[in-house]
Legacy VTK file of the C-alpha trace (Angstrom):
# vtk DataFile Version 3.0
C-alpha trace
ASCII
DATASET POLYDATA
POINTS 197 float
60.839 -59.269 -138.027
61.338 -55.986 -136.352
58.220 -55.118 -134.173
57.221 -51.663 -132.948
60.201 -49.266 -132.197
60.394 -48.181 -128.427
57.931 -45.429 -127.873
60.795 -42.952 -126.949
62.810 -43.646 -130.163
63.890 -40.673 -132.064
66.488 -41.675 -134.223
67.963 -44.637 -136.053
71.580 -44.017 -136.660
73.692 -44.499 -139.938
74.398 -48.086 -140.992
72.471 -49.122 -137.895
71.022 -52.274 -139.393
73.052 -52.413 -142.575
73.219 -55.761 -144.444
70.805 -57.425 -141.605
69.411 -60.201 -143.837
67.141 -61.384 -140.971
64.826 -58.447 -140.939
61.898 -59.104 -143.388
59.264 -56.503 -142.086
59.846 -53.287 -140.538
57.256 -51.062 -138.471
57.714 -47.839 -136.805
54.669 -46.396 -135.077
55.609 -44.334 -132.392
54.389 -40.985 -130.969
57.840 -39.362 -131.356
59.178 -38.541 -134.938
61.912 -40.866 -135.693
64.684 -39.788 -138.011
66.137 -42.294 -140.309
69.754 -41.411 -141.019
71.686 -42.353 -144.063
71.790 -46.043 -144.971
70.274 -47.298 -141.719
68.657 -50.225 -143.236
70.957 -50.354 -146.471
71.295 -53.859 -147.992
68.631 -55.528 -145.951
67.949 -58.065 -148.872
64.962 -59.713 -147.146
63.336 -56.761 -146.151
60.033 -57.023 -147.967
57.451 -54.527 -146.191
58.021 -51.118 -144.326
55.466 -49.287 -142.593
56.761 -45.951 -140.691
53.925 -43.702 -139.743
55.971 -40.937 -137.914
59.524 -40.649 -139.493
61.703 -37.903 -141.355
64.236 -38.680 -143.850
67.296 -36.281 -143.295
69.856 -38.175 -145.149
70.097 -40.194 -148.322
69.681 -44.048 -148.717
67.870 -45.379 -145.662
66.456 -48.324 -147.664
69.144 -48.518 -150.322
69.647 -51.858 -152.186
66.692 -53.284 -150.422
66.043 -55.581 -153.504
63.343 -57.462 -152.171
61.107 -54.552 -150.932
57.808 -55.001 -152.321
55.794 -52.375 -150.275
56.765 -49.307 -148.360
54.601 -46.711 -146.548
55.985 -43.581 -145.151
54.181 -41.097 -143.078
50.399 -40.860 -142.161
47.565 -38.593 -142.506
48.329 -37.475 -139.031
51.952 -37.278 -139.592
52.872 -35.773 -143.056
56.358 -35.855 -144.006
57.349 -32.130 -144.310
60.201 -32.479 -146.712
62.731 -34.567 -148.386
65.992 -32.864 -149.652
66.493 -33.022 -153.186
69.633 -35.128 -152.879
67.751 -37.572 -150.673
67.007 -40.850 -152.591
65.550 -43.184 -150.046
65.084 -46.139 -152.175
68.007 -46.117 -154.624
68.681 -49.741 -156.010
65.365 -51.143 -154.492
64.366 -52.490 -158.016
61.811 -55.411 -157.211
59.253 -55.203 -160.095
56.481 -55.547 -157.556
57.621 -52.313 -155.557
54.858 -50.056 -154.503
55.793 -46.929 -152.454
53.157 -44.636 -150.737
54.241 -41.624 -149.008
52.038 -39.056 -147.097
53.639 -35.620 -147.536
53.073 -32.213 -146.927
51.566 -30.307 -150.299
54.560 -27.941 -150.454
57.443 -30.498 -150.067
59.861 -30.395 -152.840
60.301 -34.007 -153.264
59.284 -35.446 -156.488
62.617 -36.122 -157.982
64.205 -37.617 -155.036
61.579 -39.994 -154.526
61.814 -41.553 -157.741
63.271 -45.045 -157.718
65.840 -44.939 -160.389
63.788 -42.379 -162.041
60.887 -44.894 -162.964
58.339 -44.087 -160.068
55.156 -42.294 -160.805
53.986 -39.499 -158.661
50.406 -38.387 -158.136
48.821 -36.050 -155.988
45.766 -37.384 -154.331
43.495 -35.816 -151.756
41.985 -38.071 -149.260
39.100 -36.773 -146.939
40.324 -33.253 -147.789
43.799 -33.855 -146.971
46.457 -34.052 -149.671
49.162 -36.437 -149.807
51.632 -37.722 -152.329
51.096 -41.275 -153.689
54.155 -42.423 -155.089
53.821 -45.645 -157.108
56.802 -47.491 -157.929
57.948 -50.177 -160.598
54.827 -52.194 -160.427
52.837 -49.306 -161.758
55.580 -47.681 -164.033
52.928 -47.748 -166.897
54.656 -50.219 -169.045
52.057 -52.926 -169.317
49.047 -50.752 -167.905
45.881 -49.984 -170.029
45.259 -46.704 -167.799
41.442 -46.602 -167.788
40.878 -43.460 -165.585
43.526 -45.027 -163.314
41.085 -47.868 -162.264
44.024 -50.261 -162.133
45.763 -48.380 -159.602
44.585 -50.322 -156.486
46.514 -47.919 -154.318
44.107 -45.050 -155.124
40.590 -45.796 -153.892
38.512 -42.998 -155.461
40.209 -41.711 -158.806
37.832 -38.643 -158.551
39.931 -37.300 -155.620
43.037 -37.019 -157.733
43.969 -33.175 -157.846
47.193 -33.145 -159.603
49.634 -35.231 -161.810
52.974 -34.014 -160.405
55.787 -33.174 -162.709
57.838 -35.865 -164.400
55.321 -38.467 -163.188
55.109 -40.690 -166.185
58.036 -39.618 -168.152
59.340 -42.402 -170.077
56.382 -44.733 -169.751
56.392 -45.723 -173.447
53.460 -48.251 -173.343
51.089 -46.170 -171.264
47.502 -46.468 -172.602
45.595 -43.206 -171.645
41.953 -43.090 -172.249
40.504 -40.523 -169.687
41.506 -38.311 -166.904
39.333 -37.680 -163.905
37.320 -34.436 -163.908
39.020 -33.619 -160.478
42.435 -33.107 -162.024
43.237 -29.235 -161.614
47.013 -29.390 -162.520
49.227 -31.346 -164.809
52.845 -30.705 -164.144
55.713 -30.221 -166.458
57.037 -33.312 -168.270
54.262 -35.383 -166.625
53.710 -37.423 -169.833
57.140 -36.751 -171.777
58.237 -39.450 -173.806
55.001 -41.585 -173.633
LINES 1 198
197 0 1 2 3 4 5 6 7 8 9 10 11 12 13 14 15 16 17 18 19 20 21 22 23 24 25 26 27 28 29 30 31 32 33 34 35 36 37 38 39 40 41 42 43 44 45 46 47 48 49 50 51 52 53 54 55 56 57 58 59 60 61 62 63 64 65 66 67 68 69 70 71 72 73 74 75 76 77 78 79 80 81 82 83 84 85 86 87 88 89 90 91 92 93 94 95 96 97 98 99 100 101 102 103 104 105 106 107 108 109 110 111 112 113 114 115 116 117 118 119 120 121 122 123 124 125 126 127 128 129 130 131 132 133 134 135 136 137 138 139 140 141 142 143 144 145 146 147 148 149 150 151 152 153 154 155 156 157 158 159 160 161 162 163 164 165 166 167 168 169 170 171 172 173 174 175 176 177 178 179 180 181 182 183 184 185 186 187 188 189 190 191 192 193 194 195 196
């Protein structure tokens, strides 16, 4: 287990903890913004949970091939992630069927495609207490076996009536998604949102 990072930490370098099988949990809760450089936790096969409240992702693959990762929470209401480059794929190869990813992001961040895990994550824009953030829902909620009843089964979303937008490509390819209703609060449904459902 890695506990809280030193409060003055601002960067975790490339491959810093690559293949460290002893890491099961990671918490980064610093006052400084910490840069997670490329592949810094790549191949940490026993890493199951990540909570990093004040980070940026300048390079690809910080959690690549973390095959037992089931919960990742990046950013916070106080520290929204400003951007993730279109070529940055933080969770490539993190393919645990129970994976749930929650990322607090600036509304204008162009990040949807890069945040998808093997192109099967689900992305919903969710406003909480007036602050907008992205909920990125991974393999667990890809829609394959979900009867989507006003999103009631999405435990990550506490109040479905605060959903304002379904981002582009969100449910693309969810062939068994059972859609009954959408919350009245939705203002925008993005391109390809339900393509191939």
